[in-house]
C-alpha positions, 0 to 999 in steps of 0.5 A: 121229148117223150122221154122228158114229158114221162120223166117223173119223179119216183115216190121215194126218189130223192129230189136230187136224184131226180132233178141231176136225171131230168136235167141230164135229159133236158141237156141232151134234148137241147132245145129248152130255155131256161124257163122251160127247163124250170116249168118241165121240171116243177111239172115232173116232180112228186105231187107231195112236193107240188102240194108243198112247193107253190109254182109262184113261190121260186122263179130260179132252180136254186129257189125250186130246191130250197123250197124241196129241201125244205120240205124234205125236212118237214117230212121227215120231222113228221115220219118221226113224229110219227112213229114217235106216237105209234111207240106211245100208243103201241107201249100204251096197249101192251101195259093195258093188255099186261097178259103173258098169253100174248106176245107182242112182235113190234116192228117199229120202222114199218109201223106194224104190230102183231100178236101171237097167243 
């Protein structure tokens, strides 16, 4: 039981991976009702999901899974928009610098810029 209570979804762990692992643990434990299983899964999901998905918004595991997928799409779109804004911002800075003495190293995936003189 302590394993199940301690099984929290990790930051970079997908909802489906987390769901498979915790459901396996719950089945092995054997004494959870369907509603207890649903409550435990919701309690253990990453806080980002809980901020987006309110308990009153679902009554089944299927509905929770659909909301988690919706959240994943929202997060992906937000990350893409953030990267695009960052790329425009950095491009603007480089244009303004317009100097050959600076060599910019841009890692758009990590949203990181470094300059060498």
